[in-house]
N, C-alpha and C positions, 0 to 999 in steps of 0.2 A: 571952716569945717575940713576942707581938703588939706589945708595947710597944717592943721592939728594932726591929721592922720599921717601925713608925711613926716612930721616931727616925731611922732610916736614910733613909726617904722624906723626912722633914723636912729632912735635911741635903742631899740630892741635888736636891730640887725647885728651890731657888733657882738652882743651877747650870744646870739644864735650862732654866728660864725665862730666865735671863740669856743663855744660848747662843741660844735662839730669838729673844730681843730683838735681839741683835747681828746675827743672820742677817737679820731683817726690816729692820733699819737699813741693812745693806749692800745689800740688794736695792733699797730705796728710793733710796739714794745712786746706785746704778748707773742706775736709771731716770731720775733727775734729771740725771745727767751725760749720758746719751744724748739727753734732751730738749734740754739746753743745747747740746750739740754739733750737733744737728739745726738749731736756730735759728741758731747761728753760721755753719754751712756754708751754710744757705739764704741768709743775708745776703750772704756772700761770693759765692755764685753770682749773686745779683741784681746785685751790683756788676759782675761780669764780663759779665753779659748786657747791662747798660747800655752797656758799652764796645764790645761786638761790633756791627759794622754790621748793621742790621736786615735789609737785603736778603740779606746773606750767611747770616744765621741762618735766614731763611725759605727760602732756596734749599737749605740743608742739610737742612731738615725736609721739603721738598716737591720731589720730583724734577721736577715739571712747571715749576718756576721756573727761569729761566736762571741759570747760575753766574756770579757776579760775577768780574771779573778779579782775579788775585792782587795783593796790595798789602802793603806793610810793616805797615799797620794790621791787616790780616786775619791776617798771620803772627804779629804780636804778640799779638793776641787769642787765637789758637789756642794759642800758648805759655802764656798765662795760664790757659786752660782746662785744658790738659794738666797744668800744675803744680798746679792745684786738685785735679784727679783724683788726681795722685800723692800729695798730702797725705792725701786721704781713703783712698786705697789703703793707705798705710803705717800709718795709724791703725787701719784694719780688720785688717791683718795683725798688728798689735801687740795686738789684742784690745780696743781702745778704742771700737770701733763695733759695736753689736750686729748679729747676723746679720739680723734683721728690717729694720733701717734700711739695712744694706748691700745687701740684696736689692732694696729699693726704689730706692736710688740707682744700683745697677749696671745695672738695666734702662734707666734714662734715660741713663746714661753710654754704654751700648752703642748705643742709638738715636742719640745725638748723634754719636759717633765713627764710626759706619758711614755717615754722610751724605757726599755727594760733596765738600763743601767741606772737611771735616776730613780725609777721605782724601787729598785733594790737598795740603793745607797740612801734613800730618804729615811729609812728606818734608823740609820746610824746618826743622822743629823737632826732629826725631828725635834728632839728635846731642846735644842738650842733656840727654838722658836716657840716654846710652850707658854711664854709670857704673853703671847698675842694670839688669842683664840680665833679672832676673825681671820688673821693671816693663815693660821693653820688650816682652817676650814676651806679657805680659798685654794691653798696648795693641794689639799686632799681632793677637792673637786676637780682640779686640773689633772692630777695624776691618774685618776680613775677613768 
């Protein structure tokens, strides 16, 4: 009886250890993917930030700064930023960005979009996203 029990445990143990090993490997892969995505998106954001006119970015963050006049450059940069946000949003909705990373990013997205420059420029780029009602509603919620 005891010998049968040890034999059965001996047969099941490798399966359990294998399953645990696969589970740990998948967790590590997901963490690595999230870290890689964070680095990639941070790099993309830095590129967009370099394109954005400094005075406009500062005015968007600090209400005491005067708003720069609207320009094609500012509208283009706003479009790039919103497209960047759309990419991150869709990856999050698809489950490719962890909740922790998304929470961190979303706080900054909201802070940026609720600034006066983005609220003003949104009217000029909104039509580019009218194919995605859910994303439009999300952006509208953040801007207000």
